[in-house]
N, C-alpha and C positions, 0 to 999 in steps of 0.2 A: 625053592622059591620061598622068600620071606612072606609072613602073613600080610605085611603092608602091601607087597606087590600083588598078592592074590585078591585083595579087596579093592585096590585102586581102580581097576576098570569099572567096577560097580559103583563106586563113589562118583566117578566121572559121569557114568550113565545117569545116575540119579540127579546130579547137579545140572547136567545138560537137559534132561527131560523137564525138570522143574522150571528152569529158566525159559526153555523153549515154549512150554505151555503158557507161562505167564506173559511172555511177549505176544503170543498168538491171541490170548484173551484181551490183552491191552489193545492190540491192533484192531481186533473185532469191535471192541467197545468204542473205538474212535471212528470206525468206518460205518457201523450199522446205522440204519435210518430209524428214527423213532417217531412216535405219534406227534410229538410237539416240535422237536427240532432235529434236523438231520445231524447224524453223528459227525461228519466232517465239518459242518458249519459250527456245531457246538465246540468241537476241538479247536477250530480256528479262533473262536471267541476266547477260549482258555489260553491259547498261545498269545493272543493280543493282550490279554489281561496281565501277563507277566511284564509287559512294557520293556522287553529286551530287544526284540527284533523291530526293524523299521516296518511300517504297515505294508510296504510293497512286498516284503518277504514272508509275511504271515501266511498267505495262501499256499506258497511253496512249502513251507514247513508243515502246515496242516495236511498237505498231501503226502509229502515225503516221509515224515516221521512214522505214521501208521504202516505204510507199505514197507518201509525199512524194517520195522518191528516184525511184520508178517514174514518177510523173507528170512530174516535172521532166526525167528522162532521156528519156522518150518525146517530150516537147515539144522537147527539144534535138535529138534524132535527126531528127524530122520538120521541124524549123525552124518550129515553130508557137509563137507567143507567146515567141519566143526571148529577148527582153529580160527578160521576167518569169521565164522558166525559168532564165535565167542568174543573175538576182538571187536567186531562191529557192535555187539551188545554192550561190551565194556565201554566203548566210545559213547554210545547212546546214554548209558546209565550215568557216566561221569558228567556228560552235558546236562542231563536232567537234574542231577544233584547240584551242580553249580547254579542252575536256574533257580532251584528251590532256595539255596543259600542266599542268592541275590534278593529274592522276595522277602525272606526272613529279615535280612539285614536292613532292608528298606522299610520294614514295618508294615508290609502289605498283608491284607487278610483275604486270601483267595484260595480256591480249590486248585489242585494241580492239574486236573483233567486226565489223570493217568489211566484210570480204569472206568471212565465214564462216571455213572452214578454209584459204582461200587468202590469199595476200599479194600486194600490188601490187609494191612495191619493197622495203619493210622486212620483215624477219623478226624473230621474237621478240616480246618484250613491247612495249607501247606506250611510245615514248620519243621522243627528239629527232629520230630518223630519220623517225618518223611525222609529226612537226610539219613537217619539211622536205618530205616527200611531200605533205602537205596544202597547203603553200604553193605548190607547183607546180600543184596542182588549183585553188587559189584564183586563181592567175594565169590559168588556162584559163577559169574561170568569169567572170572580169572582162571577157573579150573579148565574149561574147554579151550580157552585162549592159550593157555600155557602147556597143557598136557594132551589136548586132542579129545577125541570122541569117547574113548573108553569102550566098554563092551557093547555089543549089538548095534553096530553102526554101518551105514552105507559107505563110509570112508574106507572101510576094509576092502571094498570091491571096486573102488575108484582109484586107479593108479595115476600118478602124475605122468605127463609126457616125458619121454626119455630125454635126458640131458644131452645137449649138443657138446661133443667133445672134440678137441683138436688132436689130430694124429700126433703121436709121440715120435720124435726122431729116433729114439732108441729102438722102437719096434719096426721102424721102416715104413710105417703106415702113413 
């Protein structure tokens, strides 16, 4: 076994856990209730401030995004359906990145609402730093999306349903 093959499961595990925990924290920060403003309401205001979605879709997005992050994050942490969770995370992160690019190109000065009042790497308004931060997260999401869960994952104990096969005329079946 090559050295690359022996560390690959652990690299995948590390990427999967890091991204999963970040998604869970992000979801929690969007859903938690605070002393001044409820999390979901504050996130809805952040979504509206991007001026991308019609007002009628803002409540749906404010509900769907954090719960999607929570499900994807939990699946990544558990290593359950890791490829699907990685792909879903990738779709979320690409969407978030495009939204930030849109805000930057329109010269808007606003917070992304990603982690509530906390910041991951970038502080201040949503800008090119946030795009770079998201690109790092996109790279993390690509690993489980492309390669699976890695080491220590529930995926190893969950087997797909048996494939339906057509009897072969050669076997007489």
